[in-house]
All heavy atoms as TSV, in Angstrom:
chain	resi	resn	atom	element	x	y	z
A	1	MET	N	N	-9.893	-23.402	-14.746
A	1	MET	CA	C	-9.355	-23.497	-16.090
A	1	MET	C	C	-7.927	-24.025	-16.016
A	1	MET	O	O	-7.170	-23.650	-15.138
A	1	MET	CB	C	-9.377	-22.119	-16.743
A	1	MET	CG	C	-8.783	-22.094	-18.111
A	1	MET	SD	S	-9.015	-20.504	-18.892
A	1	MET	CE	C	-8.361	-20.875	-20.467
A	2	ALA	N	N	-7.583	-24.866	-16.941
A	2	ALA	CA	C	-6.232	-25.413	-16.992
A	2	ALA	C	C	-5.328	-24.477	-17.793
A	2	ALA	O	O	-5.579	-24.194	-18.955
A	2	ALA	CB	C	-6.253	-26.792	-17.628
A	3	TRP	N	N	-4.318	-24.000	-17.122
A	3	TRP	CA	C	-3.358	-23.099	-17.762
A	3	TRP	C	C	-2.145	-23.893	-18.194
A	3	TRP	O	O	-1.831	-24.929	-17.614
A	3	TRP	CB	C	-2.927	-22.009	-16.785
A	3	TRP	CG	C	-4.054	-21.212	-16.251
A	3	TRP	CD1	C	-4.682	-21.383	-15.044
A	3	TRP	CD2	C	-4.721	-20.139	-16.892
A	3	TRP	NE1	N	-5.689	-20.462	-14.904
A	3	TRP	CE2	C	-5.735	-19.682	-16.024
A	3	TRP	CE3	C	-4.565	-19.504	-18.116
A	3	TRP	CZ2	C	-6.576	-18.642	-16.336
A	3	TRP	CZ3	C	-5.400	-18.459	-18.424
A	3	TRP	CH2	C	-6.396	-18.036	-17.552
A	4	THR	N	N	-1.439	-23.392	-19.172
A	4	THR	CA	C	-0.204	-24.050	-19.599
A	4	THR	C	C	0.988	-23.220	-19.142
A	4	THR	O	O	0.868	-22.020	-18.880
A	4	THR	CB	C	-0.139	-24.207	-21.126
A	4	THR	OG1	O	-0.062	-22.906	-21.723
A	4	THR	CG2	C	-1.345	-24.956	-21.658
A	5	GLN	N	N	2.132	-23.884	-19.068
A	5	GLN	CA	C	3.353	-23.185	-18.697
A	5	GLN	C	C	3.698	-22.125	-19.742
A	5	GLN	O	O	4.216	-21.061	-19.412
A	5	GLN	CB	C	4.507	-24.182	-18.535
A	5	GLN	CG	C	5.780	-23.572	-17.998
A	5	GLN	CD	C	5.614	-23.022	-16.592
A	5	GLN	OE1	O	5.027	-23.660	-15.734
A	5	GLN	NE2	N	6.149	-21.836	-16.345
A	6	ALA	N	N	3.372	-22.395	-21.010
A	6	ALA	CA	C	3.639	-21.429	-22.086
A	6	ALA	C	C	2.848	-20.137	-21.869
A	6	ALA	O	O	3.366	-19.039	-22.093
A	6	ALA	CB	C	3.298	-22.040	-23.436
A	7	GLU	N	N	1.591	-20.264	-21.419
A	7	GLU	CA	C	0.782	-19.079	-21.144
A	7	GLU	C	C	1.362	-18.279	-19.981
A	7	GLU	O	O	1.448	-17.046	-20.038
A	7	GLU	CB	C	-0.659	-19.478	-20.833
A	7	GLU	CG	C	-1.397	-20.022	-22.036
A	7	GLU	CD	C	-2.728	-20.647	-21.667
A	7	GLU	OE1	O	-2.824	-21.306	-20.619
A	7	GLU	OE2	O	-3.672	-20.465	-22.468
A	8	LEU	N	N	1.769	-18.985	-18.945
A	8	LEU	CA	C	2.369	-18.313	-17.793
A	8	LEU	C	C	3.665	-17.617	-18.188
A	8	LEU	O	O	3.909	-16.466	-17.802
A	8	LEU	CB	C	2.622	-19.319	-16.672
A	8	LEU	CG	C	3.260	-18.773	-15.397
A	8	LEU	CD1	C	2.413	-17.662	-14.791
A	8	LEU	CD2	C	3.473	-19.891	-14.403
A	9	ASP	N	N	4.484	-18.288	-18.981
A	9	ASP	CA	C	5.739	-17.699	-19.431
A	9	ASP	C	C	5.504	-16.451	-20.277
A	9	ASP	O	O	6.222	-15.456	-20.149
A	9	ASP	CB	C	6.560	-18.711	-20.225
A	9	ASP	CG	C	7.079	-19.855	-19.357
A	9	ASP	OD1	O	7.117	-19.704	-18.114
A	9	ASP	OD2	O	7.432	-20.904	-19.936
A	10	ALA	N	N	4.481	-16.476	-21.129
A	10	ALA	CA	C	4.151	-15.320	-21.956
A	10	ALA	C	C	3.731	-14.130	-21.095
A	10	ALA	O	O	4.125	-12.985	-21.353
A	10	ALA	CB	C	3.047	-15.669	-22.953
A	11	LEU	N	N	2.949	-14.391	-20.051
A	11	LEU	CA	C	2.537	-13.322	-19.138
A	11	LEU	C	C	3.731	-12.738	-18.400
A	11	LEU	O	O	3.846	-11.514	-18.255
A	11	LEU	CB	C	1.510	-13.843	-18.132
A	11	LEU	CG	C	0.124	-14.151	-18.687
A	11	LEU	CD1	C	-0.688	-14.924	-17.662
A	11	LEU	CD2	C	-0.585	-12.870	-19.068
A	12	LYS	N	N	4.621	-13.592	-17.955
A	12	LYS	CA	C	5.807	-13.112	-17.232
A	12	LYS	C	C	6.717	-12.294	-18.141
A	12	LYS	O	O	7.265	-11.270	-17.723
A	12	LYS	CB	C	6.578	-14.291	-16.641
A	12	LYS	CG	C	5.899	-14.900	-15.439
A	12	LYS	CD	C	6.743	-16.033	-14.878
A	12	LYS	CE	C	6.152	-16.604	-13.616
A	12	LYS	NZ	N	6.986	-17.684	-13.053
A	13	ARG	N	N	6.875	-12.734	-19.392
A	13	ARG	CA	C	7.692	-11.968	-20.351
A	13	ARG	C	C	7.093	-10.599	-20.599
A	13	ARG	O	O	7.800	-9.597	-20.642
A	13	ARG	CB	C	7.824	-12.731	-21.672
A	13	ARG	CG	C	8.894	-13.778	-21.674
A	13	ARG	CD	C	9.188	-14.285	-23.093
A	13	ARG	NE	N	7.990	-14.751	-23.795
A	13	ARG	CZ	C	7.508	-15.982	-23.706
A	13	ARG	NH1	N	8.108	-16.879	-22.950
A	13	ARG	NH2	N	6.441	-16.331	-24.380
A	14	ALA	N	N	5.776	-10.548	-20.752
A	14	ALA	CA	C	5.101	-9.270	-20.993
A	14	ALA	C	C	5.268	-8.347	-19.793
A	14	ALA	O	O	5.548	-7.152	-19.955
A	14	ALA	CB	C	3.617	-9.505	-21.279
A	15	TYR	N	N	5.127	-8.881	-18.594
A	15	TYR	CA	C	5.274	-8.057	-17.388
A	15	TYR	C	C	6.702	-7.522	-17.279
A	15	TYR	O	O	6.907	-6.345	-16.988
A	15	TYR	CB	C	4.906	-8.870	-16.150
A	15	TYR	CG	C	4.963	-8.058	-14.887
A	15	TYR	CD1	C	3.952	-7.165	-14.572
A	15	TYR	CD2	C	6.029	-8.177	-14.009
A	15	TYR	CE1	C	4.007	-6.405	-13.414
A	15	TYR	CE2	C	6.091	-7.421	-12.854
A	15	TYR	CZ	C	5.079	-6.541	-12.562
A	15	TYR	OH	O	5.140	-5.780	-11.416
A	16	ALA	N	N	7.674	-8.399	-17.537
A	16	ALA	CA	C	9.078	-7.991	-17.459
A	16	ALA	C	C	9.418	-6.935	-18.508
A	16	ALA	O	O	10.236	-6.050	-18.266
A	16	ALA	CB	C	9.981	-9.205	-17.621
A	17	ALA	N	N	8.765	-7.015	-19.658
A	17	ALA	CA	C	9.021	-6.059	-20.736
A	17	ALA	C	C	8.239	-4.759	-20.565
A	17	ALA	O	O	8.472	-3.791	-21.278
A	17	ALA	CB	C	8.670	-6.688	-22.082
A	18	GLY	N	N	7.296	-4.745	-19.641
A	18	GLY	CA	C	6.509	-3.537	-19.412
A	18	GLY	C	C	5.372	-3.350	-20.392
A	18	GLY	O	O	4.837	-2.250	-20.526
A	19	THR	N	N	4.980	-4.407	-21.080
A	19	THR	CA	C	3.875	-4.308	-22.026
A	19	THR	C	C	2.616	-4.919	-21.415
A	19	THR	O	O	2.696	-5.750	-20.526
A	19	THR	CB	C	4.218	-5.013	-23.354
A	19	THR	OG1	O	3.148	-4.819	-24.266
A	19	THR	CG2	C	4.438	-6.492	-23.174
A	20	LEU	N	N	1.475	-4.483	-21.870
A	20	LEU	CA	C	0.209	-4.966	-21.332
A	20	LEU	C	C	-0.518	-5.899	-22.288
A	20	LEU	O	O	-1.559	-6.440	-21.956
A	20	LEU	CB	C	-0.702	-3.779	-20.987
A	20	LEU	CG	C	-0.146	-2.817	-19.941
A	20	LEU	CD1	C	-1.084	-1.635	-19.766
A	20	LEU	CD2	C	0.088	-3.517	-18.626
A	21	ARG	N	N	0.029	-6.098	-23.477
A	21	ARG	CA	C	-0.594	-6.973	-24.475
A	21	ARG	C	C	0.157	-8.295	-24.525
A	21	ARG	O	O	1.372	-8.322	-24.689
A	21	ARG	CB	C	-0.558	-6.320	-25.848
A	21	ARG	CG	C	-1.281	-7.141	-26.898
A	21	ARG	CD	C	-1.374	-6.424	-28.198
A	21	ARG	NE	N	-2.306	-5.313	-28.009
A	21	ARG	CZ	C	-2.410	-4.281	-28.823
A	21	ARG	NH1	N	-1.645	-4.194	-29.880
A	21	ARG	NH2	N	-3.269	-3.319	-28.588
A	22	VAL	N	N	-0.592	-9.391	-24.367
A	22	VAL	CA	C	0.000	-10.725	-24.320
A	22	VAL	C	C	-0.639	-11.586	-25.397
A	22	VAL	O	O	-1.860	-11.651	-25.500
A	22	VAL	CB	C	-0.234	-11.380	-22.939
A	22	VAL	CG1	C	0.390	-12.757	-22.892
A	22	VAL	CG2	C	0.291	-10.495	-21.829
A	23	THR	N	N	0.203	-12.248	-26.187
A	23	THR	CA	C	-0.280	-13.171	-27.208
A	23	THR	C	C	0.238	-14.557	-26.886
A	23	THR	O	O	1.434	-14.746	-26.684
A	23	THR	CB	C	0.195	-12.750	-28.605
A	23	THR	OG1	O	-0.296	-11.438	-28.874
A	23	THR	CG2	C	-0.313	-13.701	-29.670
A	24	SER	N	N	-0.686	-15.506	-26.818
A	24	SER	CA	C	-0.325	-16.890	-26.534
A	24	SER	C	C	-1.325	-17.795	-27.231
A	24	SER	O	O	-2.530	-17.591	-27.131
A	24	SER	CB	C	-0.342	-17.135	-25.025
A	24	SER	OG	O	-0.042	-18.465	-24.732
A	25	ASP	N	N	-0.818	-18.786	-27.919
A	25	ASP	CA	C	-1.659	-19.748	-28.638
A	25	ASP	C	C	-2.638	-19.069	-29.582
A	25	ASP	O	O	-3.806	-19.465	-29.692
A	25	ASP	CB	C	-2.419	-20.639	-27.647
A	25	ASP	CG	C	-1.492	-21.479	-26.787
A	25	ASP	OD1	O	-0.401	-21.823	-27.268
A	25	ASP	OD2	O	-1.861	-21.786	-25.636
A	26	GLY	N	N	-2.204	-18.025	-30.255
A	26	GLY	CA	C	-3.040	-17.338	-31.233
A	26	GLY	C	C	-4.071	-16.389	-30.643
A	26	GLY	O	O	-4.860	-15.796	-31.368
A	27	ARG	N	N	-4.088	-16.234	-29.314
A	27	ARG	CA	C	-5.029	-15.309	-28.665
A	27	ARG	C	C	-4.259	-14.122	-28.121
A	27	ARG	O	O	-3.168	-14.276	-27.583
A	27	ARG	CB	C	-5.753	-15.997	-27.499
A	27	ARG	CG	C	-6.652	-17.122	-27.919
A	27	ARG	CD	C	-7.359	-17.760	-26.730
A	27	ARG	NE	N	-6.355	-18.240	-25.773
A	27	ARG	CZ	C	-6.452	-18.114	-24.466
A	27	ARG	NH1	N	-7.495	-17.531	-23.924
A	27	ARG	NH2	N	-5.508	-18.581	-23.672
A	28	THR	N	N	-4.827	-12.947	-28.257
A	28	THR	CA	C	-4.214	-11.739	-27.733
A	28	THR	C	C	-5.130	-11.127	-26.690
A	28	THR	O	O	-6.330	-10.974	-26.921
A	28	THR	CB	C	-3.956	-10.719	-28.864
A	28	THR	OG1	O	-3.088	-11.316	-29.833
A	28	THR	CG2	C	-3.306	-9.458	-28.331
A	29	VAL	N	N	-4.547	-10.811	-25.547
A	29	VAL	CA	C	-5.288	-10.180	-24.463
A	29	VAL	C	C	-4.532	-8.930	-24.058
A	29	VAL	O	O	-3.308	-8.952	-23.932
A	29	VAL	CB	C	-5.412	-11.124	-23.240
A	29	VAL	CG1	C	-6.127	-10.431	-22.095
A	29	VAL	CG2	C	-6.120	-12.398	-23.623
A	30	GLU	N	N	-5.251	-7.836	-23.866
A	30	GLU	CA	C	-4.630	-6.600	-23.397
A	30	GLU	C	C	-5.169	-6.291	-22.003
A	30	GLU	O	O	-6.376	-6.215	-21.794
A	30	GLU	CB	C	-4.914	-5.437	-24.345
A	30	GLU	CG	C	-4.145	-4.206	-23.955
A	30	GLU	CD	C	-4.085	-3.168	-25.060
A	30	GLU	OE1	O	-4.448	-3.474	-26.205
A	30	GLU	OE2	O	-3.658	-2.050	-24.761
A	31	TYR	N	N	-4.262	-6.148	-21.056
A	31	TYR	CA	C	-4.620	-5.864	-19.672
A	31	TYR	C	C	-4.670	-4.364	-19.444
A	31	TYR	O	O	-3.961	-3.598	-20.096
A	31	TYR	CB	C	-3.625	-6.539	-18.725
A	31	TYR	CG	C	-3.738	-8.043	-18.785
A	31	TYR	CD1	C	-3.017	-8.783	-19.709
A	31	TYR	CD2	C	-4.610	-8.717	-17.949
A	31	TYR	CE1	C	-3.149	-10.157	-19.788
A	31	TYR	CE2	C	-4.757	-10.095	-18.020
A	31	TYR	CZ	C	-4.020	-10.803	-18.948
A	31	TYR	OH	O	-4.172	-12.162	-19.033
A	32	GLY	N	N	-5.504	-3.951	-18.502
A	32	GLY	CA	C	-5.690	-2.525	-18.236
A	32	GLY	C	C	-4.479	-1.850	-17.628
A	32	GLY	O	O	-4.169	-0.701	-17.938
A	33	ASN	N	N	-3.773	-2.570	-16.755
A	33	ASN	CA	C	-2.564	-2.012	-16.145
A	33	ASN	C	C	-1.676	-3.165	-15.679
A	33	ASN	O	O	-2.057	-4.333	-15.735
A	33	ASN	CB	C	-2.921	-1.064	-14.986
A	33	ASN	CG	C	-3.794	-1.723	-13.942
A	33	ASN	OD1	O	-3.571	-2.868	-13.573
A	33	ASN	ND2	N	-4.795	-1.004	-13.473
A	34	ALA	N	N	-0.493	-2.817	-15.210
A	34	ALA	CA	C	0.474	-3.831	-14.805
A	34	ALA	C	C	-0.026	-4.636	-13.603
A	34	ALA	O	O	0.270	-5.826	-13.482
A	34	ALA	CB	C	1.818	-3.180	-14.488
A	35	ALA	N	N	-0.791	-4.006	-12.722
A	35	ALA	CA	C	-1.322	-4.710	-11.554
A	35	ALA	C	C	-2.275	-5.828	-11.985
A	35	ALA	O	O	-2.278	-6.910	-11.393
A	35	ALA	CB	C	-2.023	-3.739	-10.627
A	36	ASP	N	N	-3.087	-5.576	-13.012
A	36	ASP	CA	C	-3.989	-6.610	-13.536
A	36	ASP	C	C	-3.198	-7.788	-14.098
A	36	ASP	O	O	-3.538	-8.945	-13.875
A	36	ASP	CB	C	-4.884	-6.048	-14.636
A	36	ASP	CG	C	-5.901	-5.052	-14.130
A	36	ASP	OD1	O	-6.165	-5.035	-12.908
A	36	ASP	OD2	O	-6.430	-4.285	-14.964
A	37	LEU	N	N	-2.152	-7.469	-14.835
A	37	LEU	CA	C	-1.314	-8.500	-15.434
A	37	LEU	C	C	-0.618	-9.323	-14.348
A	37	LEU	O	O	-0.627	-10.554	-14.388
A	37	LEU	CB	C	-0.278	-7.861	-16.363
A	37	LEU	CG	C	0.715	-8.783	-17.053
A	37	LEU	CD1	C	0.013	-9.843	-17.877
A	37	LEU	CD2	C	1.664	-7.980	-17.912
A	38	LEU	N	N	-0.059	-8.652	-13.354
A	38	LEU	CA	C	0.618	-9.355	-12.276
A	38	LEU	C	C	-0.368	-10.198	-11.466
A	38	LEU	O	O	-0.047	-11.309	-11.045
A	38	LEU	CB	C	1.338	-8.366	-11.368
A	38	LEU	CG	C	2.205	-8.968	-10.272
A	38	LEU	CD1	C	3.271	-9.890	-10.865
A	38	LEU	CD2	C	2.851	-7.875	-9.447
A	39	SER	N	N	-1.569	-9.698	-11.291
A	39	SER	CA	C	-2.601	-10.453	-10.587
A	39	SER	C	C	-2.909	-11.747	-11.328
A	39	SER	O	O	-3.058	-12.814	-10.720
A	39	SER	CB	C	-3.864	-9.608	-10.450
A	39	SER	OG	O	-4.901	-10.354	-9.899
A	40	ARG	N	N	-2.999	-11.686	-12.638
A	40	ARG	CA	C	-3.259	-12.885	-13.443
A	40	ARG	C	C	-2.110	-13.882	-13.313
A	40	ARG	O	O	-2.325	-15.085	-13.189
A	40	ARG	CB	C	-3.465	-12.494	-14.913
A	40	ARG	CG	C	-3.702	-13.659	-15.848
A	40	ARG	CD	C	-4.908	-14.459	-15.484
A	40	ARG	NE	N	-6.059	-13.585	-15.474
A	40	ARG	CZ	C	-7.301	-13.956	-15.675
A	40	ARG	NH1	N	-7.571	-15.211	-15.928
A	40	ARG	NH2	N	-8.282	-13.109	-15.628
A	41	VAL	N	N	-0.878	-13.376	-13.309
A	41	VAL	CA	C	0.285	-14.253	-13.129
A	41	VAL	C	C	0.184	-14.983	-11.796
A	41	VAL	O	O	0.374	-16.197	-11.718
A	41	VAL	CB	C	1.601	-13.444	-13.203
A	41	VAL	CG1	C	2.788	-14.293	-12.736
A	41	VAL	CG2	C	1.843	-12.936	-14.607
A	42	ARG	N	N	-0.143	-14.257	-10.735
A	42	ARG	CA	C	-0.239	-14.855	-9.396
A	42	ARG	C	C	-1.370	-15.889	-9.322
A	42	ARG	O	O	-1.224	-16.933	-8.694
A	42	ARG	CB	C	-0.450	-13.776	-8.333
A	42	ARG	CG	C	0.672	-12.792	-8.237
A	42	ARG	CD	C	1.954	-13.460	-7.761
A	42	ARG	NE	N	3.040	-12.501	-7.715
A	42	ARG	CZ	C	4.157	-12.602	-8.414
A	42	ARG	NH1	N	4.342	-13.624	-9.217
A	42	ARG	NH2	N	5.102	-11.696	-8.321
A	43	ILE	N	N	-2.478	-15.607	-9.969
A	43	ILE	CA	C	-3.601	-16.553	-9.991
A	43	ILE	C	C	-3.192	-17.854	-10.685
A	43	ILE	O	O	-3.445	-18.946	-10.176
A	43	ILE	CB	C	-4.836	-15.932	-10.681
A	43	ILE	CG1	C	-5.437	-14.835	-9.804
A	43	ILE	CG2	C	-5.871	-16.996	-11.021
A	43	ILE	CD1	C	-6.474	-13.990	-10.503
A	44	ILE	N	N	-2.552	-17.731	-11.830
A	44	ILE	CA	C	-2.139	-18.911	-12.585
A	44	ILE	C	C	-1.089	-19.701	-11.803
A	44	ILE	O	O	-1.159	-20.934	-11.719
A	44	ILE	CB	C	-1.625	-18.524	-13.981
A	44	ILE	CG1	C	-2.771	-17.952	-14.813
A	44	ILE	CG2	C	-0.994	-19.724	-14.682
A	44	ILE	CD1	C	-2.343	-17.355	-16.132
A	45	GLU	N	N	-0.116	-18.998	-11.201
A	45	GLU	CA	C	0.893	-19.688	-10.404
A	45	GLU	C	C	0.247	-20.458	-9.252
A	45	GLU	O	O	0.615	-21.595	-8.974
A	45	GLU	CB	C	1.909	-18.693	-9.846
A	45	GLU	CG	C	2.882	-18.167	-10.864
A	45	GLU	CD	C	3.831	-17.134	-10.304
A	45	GLU	OE1	O	3.499	-16.459	-9.306
A	45	GLU	OE2	O	4.922	-16.998	-10.886
A	46	SER	N	N	-0.724	-19.835	-8.615
A	46	SER	CA	C	-1.414	-20.476	-7.496
A	46	SER	C	C	-2.168	-21.722	-7.946
A	46	SER	O	O	-2.094	-22.776	-7.305
A	46	SER	CB	C	-2.370	-19.480	-6.846
A	46	SER	OG	O	-3.111	-20.090	-5.841
A	47	GLU	N	N	-2.901	-21.603	-9.043
A	47	GLU	CA	C	-3.658	-22.746	-9.548
A	47	GLU	C	C	-2.745	-23.882	-9.992
A	47	GLU	O	O	-3.026	-25.051	-9.739
A	47	GLU	CB	C	-4.568	-22.315	-10.693
A	47	GLU	CG	C	-5.735	-21.468	-10.227
A	47	GLU	CD	C	-6.662	-21.041	-11.354
A	47	GLU	OE1	O	-6.499	-21.518	-12.499
A	47	GLU	OE2	O	-7.554	-20.224	-11.078
A	48	MET	N	N	-1.633	-23.534	-10.638
A	48	MET	CA	C	-0.691	-24.566	-11.087
A	48	MET	C	C	-0.030	-25.233	-9.882
A	48	MET	O	O	0.212	-26.443	-9.897
A	48	MET	CB	C	0.348	-23.965	-12.032
A	48	MET	CG	C	-0.241	-23.582	-13.388
A	48	MET	SD	S	0.954	-22.831	-14.486
A	48	MET	CE	C	1.749	-24.286	-15.141
A	49	ALA	N	N	0.246	-24.486	-8.834
A	49	ALA	CA	C	0.853	-25.054	-7.629
A	49	ALA	C	C	-0.109	-26.015	-6.951
A	49	ALA	O	O	0.309	-27.063	-6.435
A	49	ALA	CB	C	1.261	-23.939	-6.676
A	50	GLN	N	N	-1.386	-25.701	-6.940
A	50	GLN	CA	C	-2.382	-26.588	-6.344
A	50	GLN	C	C	-2.479	-27.896	-7.111
A	50	GLN	O	O	-2.602	-28.963	-6.520
A	50	GLN	CB	C	-3.747	-25.912	-6.292
A	50	GLN	CG	C	-3.855	-24.834	-5.256
A	50	GLN	CD	C	-5.212	-24.145	-5.286
A	50	GLN	OE1	O	-6.004	-24.348	-6.199
A	50	GLN	NE2	N	-5.465	-23.323	-4.287
A	51	ILE	N	N	-2.427	-27.812	-8.430
A	51	ILE	CA	C	-2.539	-29.009	-9.270
A	51	ILE	C	C	-1.329	-29.919	-9.081
A	51	ILE	O	O	-1.463	-31.130	-8.947
A	51	ILE	CB	C	-2.703	-28.622	-10.758
A	51	ILE	CG1	C	-4.069	-27.972	-10.966
A	51	ILE	CG2	C	-2.542	-29.834	-11.665
A	51	ILE	CD1	C	-4.240	-27.318	-12.316
A	52	THR	N	N	-0.143	-29.318	-9.056
A	52	THR	CA	C	1.080	-30.117	-8.952
A	52	THR	C	C	1.450	-30.453	-7.516
A	52	THR	O	O	2.312	-31.299	-7.281
A	52	THR	CB	C	2.268	-29.390	-9.605
A	52	THR	OG1	O	2.504	-28.157	-8.908
A	52	THR	CG2	C	2.016	-29.129	-11.079
A	53	GLY	N	N	0.829	-29.772	-6.564
A	53	GLY	CA	C	1.153	-30.011	-5.162
A	53	GLY	C	C	2.423	-29.318	-4.714
A	53	GLY	O	O	2.971	-29.612	-3.667
A	54	THR	N	N	2.909	-28.393	-5.515
A	54	THR	CA	C	4.117	-27.647	-5.193
A	54	THR	C	C	3.747	-26.406	-4.398
A	54	THR	O	O	2.937	-25.601	-4.846
A	54	THR	CB	C	4.835	-27.205	-6.494
A	54	THR	OG1	O	5.054	-28.346	-7.297
A	54	THR	CG2	C	6.151	-26.522	-6.187
A	55	PRO	N	N	4.339	-26.216	-3.220
A	55	PRO	CA	C	4.010	-25.017	-2.446
A	55	PRO	C	C	4.612	-23.761	-3.085
A	55	PRO	O	O	5.687	-23.816	-3.677
A	55	PRO	CB	C	4.637	-25.283	-1.083
A	55	PRO	CG	C	5.715	-26.269	-1.337
A	55	PRO	CD	C	5.275	-27.080	-2.531
A	56	LEU	N	N	3.896	-22.658	-2.975
A	56	LEU	CA	C	4.405	-21.381	-3.464
A	56	LEU	C	C	5.444	-20.855	-2.487
A	56	LEU	O	O	5.340	-21.066	-1.282
A	56	LEU	CB	C	3.267	-20.365	-3.586
A	56	LEU	CG	C	2.253	-20.634	-4.686
A	56	LEU	CD1	C	1.098	-19.648	-4.585
A	56	LEU	CD2	C	2.910	-20.509	-6.045
A	57	PRO	N	N	6.460	-20.151	-2.994
A	57	PRO	CA	C	7.445	-19.579	-2.085
A	57	PRO	C	C	6.801	-18.497	-1.208
A	57	PRO	O	O	5.903	-17.787	-1.648
A	57	PRO	CB	C	8.493	-18.967	-3.019
A	57	PRO	CG	C	7.849	-18.881	-4.342
A	57	PRO	CD	C	6.735	-19.875	-4.372
A	58	VAL	N	N	7.260	-18.425	0.014
A	58	VAL	CA	C	6.716	-17.447	0.955
A	58	VAL	C	C	7.838	-16.529	1.383
A	58	VAL	O	O	8.915	-16.979	1.765
A	58	VAL	CB	C	6.120	-18.154	2.192
A	58	VAL	CG1	C	5.627	-17.143	3.195
A	58	VAL	CG2	C	5.014	-19.100	1.779
A	59	ALA	N	N	7.584	-15.245	1.312
A	59	ALA	CA	C	8.559	-14.264	1.779
A	59	ALA	C	C	8.146	-13.810	3.166
A	59	ALA	O	O	6.973	-13.566	3.424
A	59	ALA	CB	C	8.616	-13.079	0.818
A	60	GLY	N	N	9.090	-13.698	4.022
A	60	GLY	CA	C	8.788	-13.272	5.385
A	60	GLY	C	C	9.542	-12.002	5.731
A	60	GLY	O	O	10.428	-11.558	5.008
A	61	PHE	N	N	9.211	-11.441	6.863
A	61	PHE	CA	C	9.846	-10.230	7.339
A	61	PHE	C	C	10.372	-10.507	8.736
A	61	PHE	O	O	9.606	-10.870	9.629
A	61	PHE	CB	C	8.854	-9.073	7.371
A	61	PHE	CG	C	9.430	-7.795	7.898
A	61	PHE	CD1	C	10.288	-7.045	7.137
A	61	PHE	CD2	C	9.105	-7.362	9.172
A	61	PHE	CE1	C	10.831	-5.874	7.631
A	61	PHE	CE2	C	9.637	-6.190	9.677
A	61	PHE	CZ	C	10.514	-5.441	8.906
A	62	ALA	N	N	11.650	-10.403	8.885
A	62	ALA	CA	C	12.259	-10.664	10.185
A	62	ALA	C	C	12.527	-9.337	10.889
A	62	ALA	O	O	12.930	-8.356	10.280
A	62	ALA	CB	C	13.552	-11.420	10.018
A	63	SER	N	N	12.289	-9.328	12.176
A	63	SER	CA	C	12.630	-8.149	12.961
A	63	SER	C	C	13.305	-8.612	14.240
A	63	SER	O	O	13.032	-9.704	14.737
A	63	SER	CB	C	11.392	-7.316	13.267
A	63	SER	OG	O	10.524	-8.040	14.107
A	64	PHE	N	N	14.157	-7.774	14.745
A	64	PHE	CA	C	14.906	-8.103	15.941
A	64	PHE	C	C	14.834	-6.939	16.903
A	64	PHE	O	O	14.817	-5.778	16.506
A	64	PHE	CB	C	16.377	-8.384	15.594
A	64	PHE	CG	C	16.532	-9.503	14.614
A	64	PHE	CD1	C	16.605	-9.263	13.249
A	64	PHE	CD2	C	16.556	-10.816	15.050
A	64	PHE	CE1	C	16.733	-10.281	12.340
A	64	PHE	CE2	C	16.676	-11.852	14.141
A	64	PHE	CZ	C	16.784	-11.588	12.789
A	65	ARG	N	N	14.820	-7.271	18.176
A	65	ARG	CA	C	14.798	-6.249	19.211
A	65	ARG	C	C	15.723	-6.666	20.341
A	65	ARG	O	O	15.744	-7.835	20.716
A	65	ARG	CB	C	13.380	-6.126	19.765
A	65	ARG	CG	C	12.912	-4.728	19.781
A	65	ARG	CD	C	11.666	-4.525	20.527
A	65	ARG	NE	N	10.590	-5.481	20.277
A	65	ARG	CZ	C	9.389	-5.336	20.761
A	65	ARG	NH1	N	9.106	-4.307	21.515
A	65	ARG	NH2	N	8.458	-6.207	20.520
A	66	ARG	N	N	16.450	-5.721	20.843
A	66	ARG	CA	C	17.288	-6.024	22.000
A	66	ARG	C	C	16.411	-6.067	23.245
A	66	ARG	O	O	15.485	-5.309	23.386
A	66	ARG	CB	C	18.335	-4.956	22.201
A	66	ARG	CG	C	19.417	-5.007	21.175
A	66	ARG	CD	C	20.463	-3.985	21.516
A	66	ARG	NE	N	21.519	-4.123	20.550
A	66	ARG	CZ	C	22.786	-4.028	20.827
A	66	ARG	NH1	N	23.163	-3.772	22.057
A	66	ARG	NH2	N	23.675	-4.181	19.902
A	67	GLY	N	N	16.796	-6.965	24.121
A	67	GLY	CA	C	16.071	-7.022	25.392
A	67	GLY	C	C	16.449	-5.841	26.270
A	67	GLY	O	O	17.403	-5.098	26.023
A	68	VAL	N	N	15.700	-5.612	27.301
A	68	VAL	CA	C	15.961	-4.516	28.229
A	68	VAL	C	C	17.188	-4.862	29.056
A	68	VAL	O	O	17.307	-5.939	29.592
A	68	VAL	CB	C	14.747	-4.289	29.155
A	68	VAL	CG1	C	15.026	-3.200	30.164
A	68	VAL	CG2	C	13.533	-3.975	28.326
A	69	ARG	N	N	18.131	-3.926	29.151
A	69	ARG	CA	C	19.347	-4.167	29.928
A	69	ARG	C	C	19.317	-3.427	31.214
A	69	ARG	O	O	18.865	-2.444	31.478
A	69	ARG	CB	C	20.570	-3.728	29.151
A	69	ARG	CG	C	20.825	-4.672	28.016
A	69	ARG	CD	C	22.114	-4.271	27.372
A	69	ARG	NE	N	22.439	-5.263	26.378
A	69	ARG	CZ	C	23.624	-5.463	25.908
A	69	ARG	NH1	N	24.640	-4.744	26.356
A	69	ARG	NH2	N	23.845	-6.341	25.004
């Protein structure tokens, strides 16, 4: 499905506001919990990145260890 930036922005605003009901283009959807809403945001971001060829940001975890002395 082709998503619009307006739909993605509406989902992000709802998540930031702590609400589960999102209205975009005259349609209202109510999500069961914040995890469902965030999951939808991630799905749309992923699909839009594939279409535009833009890579998604990746967060990493760095760890350091001293060598044996």
